Residue, then its C-alpha position, 0 to 999 in steps of 0.5 A: x541483632x544478627x537476624x536483623x543484619x541478615x534480613x537487611x542483607x537478604x533484602x538488599x540482595x533481592x532488591x539488587x537482583x530485581x533491579x538488575x533484571x529490570x535494567x536488563x529488560x530495558x536494553x534495546x535490541x537494534x534489529x535493523x538499519x535501513x535507508x529510505x532512498x527517495x526521501x533521505x531517511x535512515x531508520x533504526x528499529x529496536x525490538x518492542x516490549x520494553x517499558x521505557x522509550x528508546x532515547x528520550x533525548x537525542x544529543x548530537x555532538x559535532x566534531x572537526x577534522x574531519x567534519x562529523x557528528x555523532x549521537x549515542x543510544x544508551x542501553x542498546x545492543x546492535x544485533x546486526x553487524x556494524x554498518x559502514x555506508x559511503x555515499x557519492x553525494x553532496x553533503x553526507x559522505x559516510x555513516x557508521x553504526x557500531x556497538x561503542x561499548x558493552x558495559x554499559x551497552x551503548x550504540x554509536x551513530x557517526x555521520x561524516x559531512x562535507x565542510x559546508x554541511x549544516x547540522x540543522x538539516x538533520x531532523x530526528x523523529x521517534x515512532x515507538x522504538x524506531x529512531x528516524x533520521x531525516x536529511x533535508x538534502x538528498x543522500x541519493x545520487x539520482x533522486x527521481x524528479x517525479x513523485x507518485x501522488x496517486x495511483x489506481x493500483x492497490x498494490x504495486x511492485x514499487x511498494x517498500x522498495x526503491x533503488x540506491x547505489x552505495x558502497x558497503x562492506x559485503x558479506x560472504x559465507x565461506x562456502x558460497x557467494x551470494x548476490x549483493x542484495x542478499x548479502x545486505x539483507x542477511x546482514x540486516x537480519x542476522x545476529x552478532x553471532x551469525x555475523x562472524x563471516x568473511x568480509x569482501x573488499x568494498x563493492x559498489x552495487x545497486x540495492x533495493x531498500x525501504x521507502x516510506x512516507x511518515x505522518x506525524x500530525x493530523x489536524x481536523x478542520x471544518x469539512x476537511x482533515x490535514x495530514x502533515x509529515x515528511x516524505x512523498x505523499x501518495x494515495x490509492x483509488x478510494x473505496x466507497x463502503x456501506x453500513x455505515x456509509x464511508x470513503x476509504x483512502x489508502x496511502x502506500x509506503x506510509x507509517x503513521x505515528x502511534x500518537x494519532x492512530x485509530x483516534x476519531x476526529x470530528x470534521x463537521x456535525x455529521x462526518x468523522x475521520x480516523x487514520x490507522x496502520x492498515x498493514x505494515x507499509x500502508x496507512x488507511x484513512x476512513x471518513x464516515x460520511x453520507x457525502x462519500x463522493x464529495x471528499x477528494x485529496x488535495x496535495x500541497x505544492x511540496x507534496x509534504x502534506x495532504x488535505x482530504x476535503x469536501x470539494x464542494x465546501x472547501x475554502x479554496x483561497x486558504x489553500x495557496x499563497x502564490x498564483x501561477x499559470x499553465x505554461x507548457x503541455x506535452x504528450x508521450x505515447x509510451x506503448x500501445x496501451x500507455x500514454x502520458x500527459x505532462x503539464x508545466x506551471x510557472x509556480x508550484x501548483x496546489x491541486x486536488x484529484x477526483x477519480x471516478x470510473x469514467x474520468x479523472x478530474x484535476x483541480x488546479x486551485x492556484x492556476x489562473x491562465x492557460x493557452x487554449x489553442x496550444x493545449x488543444x493542438x498538443x493533445x489533438x489525435x492523442x489519448x487525451x483528445x477529449x480533455x476539457x479545461x473549465x475555469x473556476x470562479x475567481x482563481x483556479x481551473x478544472x481539467x477533466x480527462x474522460x477515460x475508458x472503463x478499466x483504464x489504470x491511472x497514475x499521477x506524479x508531481x515534480x520535485x519543485x511542484x511545477x509539473x504534473x504528469x498523468x499516466x494512463x494504461x488502457x485495458x487490453x483488447x481481446x483479439x477476434x481470434x480469442x473471442x472466436x475460440x471462446x465462443x466455441x469453448x466446448x461446453x454444454x452450458x446454455x448461455x442465457x440471453x440477458x436484457x440490456x441494462x442488467x449486470x452480468x456476473x459469472x460465479x465459478x464453484x471451484x472443482x467438481x466431479x472427479x476433482x474433489x479439491x482439498x479433502x479433510x475428514x471426509x469433507x470435500x472442497x467441491x461440496x462447500x464451494x458449490x453450496x456457497x456458489x448457489x447461495x450467491x447465485x440466489x441472492x444476486x438473482x433476487x437483486x436483479x443480476x444476470x448470473x451464469x454458474x460454471x457448474x450447477x451440480x457435482x460435475x467436472x468442468x475443465x478450467x479452459x471450459x470455465x473460461x470459455x463459458x465466461x467469455x461467451x457470456x461476456x460478464x461484467x465480473x467473474x468470481x471464483x469460489x474456493x476453500x484453502x488448505x495447508x499442511x499447517x493445521x493451525x492456519x485459518x483465514x480469508x484470502x482474495x486473489x486477482x491477476x490483471x490490474x483491472x481486477x484489483x478494485x473488484x478484489x479489494x471491494x469483495x475482500x473488504x466485505x468478506x473480512x468485515x463479515x466473517x470472523x476469521x483472520x484477514x490474510x489479505x490480497x494476493x496477485x496470483x496467476x490462477x488459470x481462470x482469473x488469468x485467462x478471463x478478459x473481464x475483471x476476475x477474482x478468486x476468493x479462498x473463503x477459509x481453511x478446510x485443514x483447520x478443524x475449527x474452521x472446517x466445522x464452520x465452513x460446513x455450517x449453514x450459518x458460515x455458508x450464508x454469511x459468506x454468500x451474503x458478504x460476497x454479494x455485498x462486495x459485488x454491490x459495492x463494486x458496482x456502486x463505485x463504478x457509477 
């Protein structure tokens, strides 16, 4: 009997211990609390790795005197200092986030409102272990009227961040003061133990904080796909890829619900679509189709949803419920390169956008009329003098803006949906002085005569001669780059390209001479080939660098080809001020094809298989780039 009792006691003890560990493993550690300033969103992020879902049900408790509401997050630990945010806005006055209890672990979020604020304005959303609070009216003091809907850029300083003025307890270390943004960032990333610092009086400053668009629903339609969410939709210039044929739309500052990521949907008998989280702040939509040039983004009038549709087959009458007119036009010359066209409408506009290399086309689906005389007079003798408006059958019109090659375009929609702004930035012109200097660039290389109609490409093999570049285990970067460059040259010439090599042997060529050669050759593109290195031998991967904005499309296209073809880490694109890509006037990139400092990758880089695969991928990227320019 005693043995049975001891066995039961031992069993209960083990069970209790295991249960305690299981429950302990399900404590959610809240690691950050951030604003989405443009769309009145607060994001609470907990560490992944737990088996259960954070907050299966959110219970909002309303209280009076003063008017406020709170909700509790059970089994949660706040690993950052308690937050106390005040807002100078209509509606929301203050938000506090703190560790309410420790046994059990409960985090409490308290929101203070104006007396007439409606709690129905608050929408809750969970994405994995992120709790998102969306407020229908703005908590920002000065929300921008214009929302960016399209941009040619594939990366921007505006990614992740906008500005918000708040009052908040600031944190100061005892030894030295930090700037306010550094203090807040430190507060977001520190633990409770690290937060035992001296609090200053409340300060009012401008902070850089996160902003995103959130996609929580995807609906395939016939010849189209609809994305629903909240925030502000933006699209980058699409990329057209081959093998298989597909068009890619990237959406910056966008988070995709886990439920819909990487699932394939059919949009007709032959075409399919997927949406995924390309990087932490960018969603990628891939449509596999043979009609890559027919798919365009179509924006709802409130910019909350996006339809990507075949423009030749879309049922236009299903896109809108109200019709309107174009009622006002304006032109603004910002500087020598930058111009803005503004179009105003009587009702919120539903519009589509088609960007090709030489023009921008806006489809204004629910706009019936415009004043042709006023329109032409407004834009006469401006950068938009060649703009043309043509009426579509039944209702709608098409606005076509011819553009110089390498012009950078962005479009914006007014918050009420009644204004569209188009901003264009023309490419910089090389001065006669710079052209003359390039022509006498002190190089012995003979610049070939190129027949009309051939694409010109400069291939720049990094380093050479006394400049070995990176060296590991008696292997020099200069030898790898020359071998790969020669293979690229051979493949390009076989496909009809005119190619200039900045060096064809093991010779030293200065950076200035490389640029001078390129300028004299006047290429369509410039590609510099290098091998990377690091003091950390475990690092591997492929990078592509660009500097001038007109080089972004080339960088994106070549890098995409390399990342798809080479079995190595995709380290992404970088905006870098390397001499050769900074001083050339043609679109120019520098590719780092792998790390010589990693033993395994170095062994691959010196192999014929890796060299040939790299050269082939670069050439495929070049081909795809020129296809996009057609």
